[in-house]
Kinemage of the C-alpha trace (Angstrom):
@kinemage 1
@onewidth
@group {chain A} dominant
@subgroup {mainchain}
@vectorlist {calphas} color= white
{ca met a 1} P 100.300 47.870 66.893
{ca pro a 2} L 96.402 46.953 68.255
{ca ala a 3} L 95.126 44.137 67.000
{ca thr a 4} L 91.792 44.628 64.989
{ca ile a 5} L 89.044 42.374 64.778
{ca ala a 6} L 87.308 42.369 61.208
{ca pro a 7} L 83.343 42.392 61.601
{ca pro a 8} L 81.638 39.094 60.371
{ca glu a 9} L 80.572 38.772 56.824
{ca val a 10} L 77.145 39.507 56.350
{ca asp a 11} L 74.999 37.497 53.483
{ca asn a 12} L 72.999 40.257 51.692
{ca lys a 13} L 71.400 37.355 49.882
{ca pro a 14} L 67.471 37.470 50.771
{ca lys a 15} L 66.257 34.249 52.584
{ca gly a 16} L 64.252 32.284 49.765
{ca ser a 17} L 65.757 34.059 46.945
{ca his a 18} L 66.004 32.381 43.630
{ca asp a 19} L 68.910 30.227 43.008
{ca ser a 20} L 70.849 31.208 39.638
{ca ser a 21} L 72.005 28.007 38.798
{ca gly a 22} L 69.006 25.813 39.895
{ca gly a 23} L 66.108 28.232 38.545
{ca gly a 24} L 64.195 27.603 41.900
{ca phe a 25} L 64.041 28.568 45.543
{ca asp a 26} L 66.582 26.896 47.899
{ca gly a 27} L 65.562 24.981 51.136
{ca gly a 28} L 62.307 23.358 50.116
{ca gly a 29} L 61.151 26.428 47.575
{ca trp a 30} L 59.864 25.899 44.069
{ca arg a 31} L 62.107 24.128 41.714
{ca asp a 32} L 62.084 24.401 37.830
{ca asp a 33} L 59.727 22.279 36.242
{ca ser a 34} L 59.975 22.949 33.032
{ca his a 35} L 61.393 19.758 31.978
{ca arg a 36} L 58.046 18.438 32.942
{ca trp a 37} L 56.069 20.459 30.064
{ca gly a 38} L 58.481 19.661 27.317
{ca asn a 39} L 59.740 23.530 27.493
{ca phe a 40} L 63.087 23.757 25.841
{ca gly a 41} L 65.300 26.820 25.867
{ca gly a 42} L 62.747 28.820 27.851
{ca ser a 43} L 60.018 28.518 25.347
{ca glu a 44} L 56.245 28.062 25.878
{ca pro a 45} L 54.981 24.973 27.053
{ca gln a 46} L 54.405 22.598 24.417
{ca thr a 47} L 51.161 20.214 24.146
{ca pro a 48} L 52.219 16.571 24.709
{ca ile a 49} L 51.440 14.223 22.058
{ca asp a 50} L 49.520 12.157 23.861
{ca ala a 51} L 46.783 15.121 24.035
{ca tyr a 52} L 46.745 15.285 20.295
{ca arg a 53} L 46.229 11.367 19.886
{ca leu a 54} L 43.297 11.638 22.516
{ca ala a 55} L 41.880 14.508 20.385
{ca met a 56} L 42.598 12.038 16.889
{ca trp a 57} L 40.898 8.941 18.579
{ca leu a 58} L 37.932 11.273 19.893
{ca ala a 59} L 37.082 12.944 16.340
{ca leu a 60} L 37.255 8.811 14.977
{ca ala a 61} L 35.149 7.808 17.265
{ca ser a 62} L 32.454 10.231 16.017
{ca ile a 63} L 33.224 8.705 12.422
{ca val a 64} L 32.729 5.317 13.887
{ca met a 65} L 29.264 6.425 15.110
{ca leu a 66} L 28.624 7.631 11.720
{ca phe a 67} L 29.242 4.781 10.080
{ca ala a 68} L 27.468 2.438 12.680
{ca gly a 69} L 24.284 4.005 12.131
{ca leu a 70} L 24.354 3.765 8.361
{ca ser a 71} L 25.550 0.243 8.761
{ca ser a 72} L 22.417 -0.568 10.900
{ca ala a 73} L 20.237 1.282 8.466
{ca tyr a 74} L 21.657 -0.877 5.574
{ca val a 75} L 21.157 -4.155 7.041
{ca phe a 76} L 17.716 -3.517 8.291
{ca arg a 77} L 16.871 -2.155 4.878
{ca met a 78} L 18.178 -4.933 3.217
{ca gly a 79} L 16.448 -7.619 4.997
{ca ala a 80} L 13.104 -5.631 5.376
{ca ser a 81} L 12.926 -4.693 1.504
{ca pro a 82} L 11.418 -7.160 -0.688
{ca asp a 83} L 12.458 -5.265 -3.630
{ca trp a 84} L 16.178 -5.327 -2.850
{ca arg a 85} L 18.203 -5.428 -6.058
{ca ser a 86} L 21.738 -5.898 -5.462
{ca ile a 87} L 24.202 -3.802 -7.988
{ca ser a 88} L 27.478 -5.767 -9.186
{ca ile a 89} L 30.793 -4.906 -8.249
{ca pro a 90} L 32.010 -1.677 -10.439
{ca ser a 91} L 34.808 -2.980 -12.789
{ca phe a 92} L 37.548 -0.350 -11.567
{ca leu a 93} L 36.373 -0.641 -7.705
{ca leu a 94} L 38.942 -3.424 -7.041
{ca pro a 95} L 42.152 -1.675 -8.587
{ca asn a 96} L 40.804 1.577 -7.078
{ca ser a 97} L 41.020 -0.434 -3.583
{ca cys a 98} L 44.495 -1.403 -4.315
{ca leu a 99} L 45.416 2.261 -4.545
{ca leu a 100} L 44.302 2.807 -1.486
{ca leu a 101} L 45.736 -0.175 0.356
{ca ala a 102} L 49.122 0.819 -1.583
{ca ser a 103} L 49.198 4.507 -0.164
{ca ser a 104} L 49.056 3.091 3.664
{ca leu a 105} L 52.416 1.044 2.906
{ca thr a 106} L 54.078 4.042 1.268
{ca leu a 107} L 53.410 6.493 4.378
{ca glu a 108} L 54.658 3.523 6.941
{ca leu a 109} L 57.745 3.487 4.301
{ca phe a 110} L 57.830 7.348 4.871
{ca arg a 111} L 57.704 7.146 8.784
{ca arg a 112} L 60.299 4.496 8.630
{ca gly a 113} L 62.616 6.794 6.872
{ca leu a 114} L 62.327 9.444 9.353
{ca lys a 115} L 64.241 7.291 11.792
{ca ser a 116} L 67.324 7.785 9.797
{ca gly a 117} L 66.481 11.628 8.575
{ca leu a 118} L 65.038 13.374 5.890
{ca asp a 119} L 66.374 12.459 2.270
{ca ser a 120} L 65.046 12.401 -0.944
{ca arg a 121} L 63.844 8.789 -0.991
{ca thr a 122} L 61.721 9.548 2.230
{ca arg a 123} L 60.117 12.664 0.901
{ca leu a 124} L 59.278 10.721 -2.431
{ca trp a 125} L 57.418 8.224 -0.331
{ca val a 126} L 55.234 10.848 1.187
{ca ala a 127} L 54.708 12.360 -2.261
{ca leu a 128} L 53.989 9.172 -3.661
{ca thr a 129} L 51.418 8.450 -0.712
{ca ser a 130} L 49.467 12.006 -1.556
{ca leu a 131} L 49.320 11.063 -5.312
{ca leu a 132} L 47.999 7.681 -4.454
{ca gly a 133} L 45.298 8.894 -2.114
{ca ala a 134} L 44.462 11.874 -4.675
{ca gly a 135} L 44.185 8.788 -7.292
{ca phe a 136} L 41.904 6.820 -5.329
{ca leu a 137} L 39.407 9.621 -4.880
{ca ala a 138} L 39.664 10.562 -8.773
{ca gly a 139} L 38.765 6.657 -9.336
{ca gln a 140} L 35.787 7.079 -7.011
{ca val a 141} L 34.242 10.050 -9.259
{ca trp a 142} L 35.079 8.023 -12.429
{ca ile a 143} L 33.155 4.928 -10.619
{ca trp a 144} L 30.291 7.169 -9.683
{ca lys a 145} L 29.994 8.686 -13.406
{ca thr a 146} L 29.972 5.073 -14.846
{ca leu a 147} L 27.417 4.106 -12.754
{ca ser a 148} L 25.196 6.947 -14.017
{ca ala a 149} L 25.992 6.351 -17.656
{ca gln a 150} L 24.755 2.619 -16.860
{ca gly a 151} L 21.452 3.982 -15.506
{ca ile a 152} L 22.498 3.353 -11.546
{ca tyr a 153} L 21.556 6.637 -9.822
{ca leu a 154} L 21.113 7.207 -6.568
{ca ser a 155} L 17.616 6.788 -6.336
{ca ser a 156} L 17.694 3.567 -8.566
{ca asn a 157} L 17.392 1.235 -5.761
{ca ser a 158} L 17.959 0.738 -2.227
{ca his a 159} L 21.473 -1.092 -2.724
{ca ser a 160} L 22.521 1.721 -5.172
{ca ser a 161} L 21.039 4.208 -2.661
{ca phe a 162} L 23.538 2.957 0.052
{ca phe a 163} L 26.374 2.694 -2.073
{ca tyr a 164} L 26.477 6.511 -3.314
{ca leu a 165} L 25.716 7.383 0.323
{ca met a 166} L 28.269 5.155 2.099
{ca thr a 167} L 31.086 5.702 -0.509
{ca gly a 168} L 30.451 9.561 -0.804
{ca thr a 169} L 30.670 9.858 2.987
{ca his a 170} L 33.680 8.099 3.173
{ca gly a 171} L 35.071 10.199 0.085
{ca val a 172} L 34.428 13.409 1.992
{ca his a 173} L 36.244 12.222 4.954
{ca leu a 174} L 39.031 10.671 2.807
{ca ala a 175} L 39.654 14.071 1.305
{ca gly a 176} L 40.432 15.654 4.693
{ca gly a 177} L 43.093 12.935 4.830
{ca val a 178} L 44.287 13.748 1.460
{ca ile a 179} L 44.870 17.389 2.366
{ca ala a 180} L 46.571 16.432 5.505
{ca leu a 181} L 49.383 14.184 3.529
{ca leu a 182} L 49.547 17.434 1.277
{ca val a 183} L 50.608 19.525 4.200
{ca leu a 184} L 52.750 16.717 5.583
{ca cys a 185} L 54.754 16.527 1.746
{ca trp a 186} L 54.982 20.307 2.367
{ca lys a 187} L 56.249 20.038 5.326
{ca ala a 188} L 58.790 17.058 4.553
{ca trp a 189} L 60.062 19.001 1.296
{ca arg a 190} L 60.512 22.388 3.444
{ca his a 191} L 62.304 20.865 6.454
{ca val a 192} L 65.626 19.670 6.129
{ca his a 193} L 65.980 17.770 9.496
{ca val a 194} L 63.446 15.700 11.035
{ca thr a 195} L 61.667 18.171 13.874
{ca arg a 196} L 59.585 17.057 16.526
{ca gly a 197} L 56.540 18.987 14.940
{ca leu a 198} L 57.109 17.219 11.911
{ca lys a 199} L 57.136 13.375 13.457
{ca thr a 200} L 53.682 14.442 15.300
{ca phe a 201} L 52.094 15.272 12.441
{ca ser a 202} L 52.995 12.424 10.570
{ca asp a 203} L 51.846 9.973 13.114
{ca leu a 204} L 48.276 11.583 13.633
{ca thr a 205} L 48.147 11.552 9.821
{ca ala a 206} L 49.278 7.643 9.801
{ca ile a 207} L 46.578 7.318 12.268
{ca tyr a 208} L 43.918 8.689 10.772
{ca trp a 209} L 44.607 7.627 7.065
{ca his a 210} L 44.928 3.811 8.359
{ca phe a 211} L 41.568 4.550 10.020
{ca met a 212} L 40.228 5.514 6.760
{ca asp a 213} L 41.824 2.680 4.600
{ca gly a 214} L 40.119 0.343 7.113
{ca leu a 215} L 37.165 1.609 6.974
{ca trp a 216} L 36.923 1.398 3.274
{ca ile a 217} L 37.870 -2.597 3.204
{ca tyr a 218} L 34.867 -2.712 5.929
{ca leu a 219} L 32.619 -0.885 3.516
{ca phe a 220} L 33.382 -2.987 0.665
{ca leu a 221} L 32.786 -6.102 2.255
{ca leu a 222} L 29.505 -4.765 3.916
{ca leu a 223} L 28.229 -3.563 0.250
{ca phe a 224} L 29.504 -6.383 -1.913
{ca leu a 225} L 29.784 -9.535 0.486
{ca trp a 226} L 27.017 -9.164 3.290
{ca arg a 227} L 24.245 -11.182 2.277
């Protein structure tokens, strides 16, 4: 029987085609870079946490500029006004400030609890933080009403004008933080496990809330201890 020679095998795979296992071209072609963008399971690219933090710090920088302008006007007016009369510290202002300081502590306890998972205690910490923040705002409104009952109004004198203006501006910004805390509380009670989105949102909320806490301490020292 005459010997037969089998034809050589021809590779029908086009040059530069995709590698099914690697997700890219062989031989110097494109590679799969989805891991660089936080792309999990073929989902859409996710925004890095640093981008969110940068946006938060830019927003806080605008708040700093606002209160820097108010502080400069306050110091100038106090030094240039011969009829400057300082109001005394409202009786409930110190206990109300303690509520805000305590809220920063409970928020950090919530973030620490996230490291070990979501449980009832961790959820209670964020709920308590929201309650303390809302309680501080309610206390501020009560303080303003008490001063009004004592005849100390926005237009009474320069010090009272700055007190209402600066604490009111702080209260408006803090109200935004309370809304963020309520959303964070809702997310914590809604989720069973700690997700990347929950962790990111808690970090951003903590940055904003601690900043507003520190800003309040600054305003307290400026309004009542600066001479």
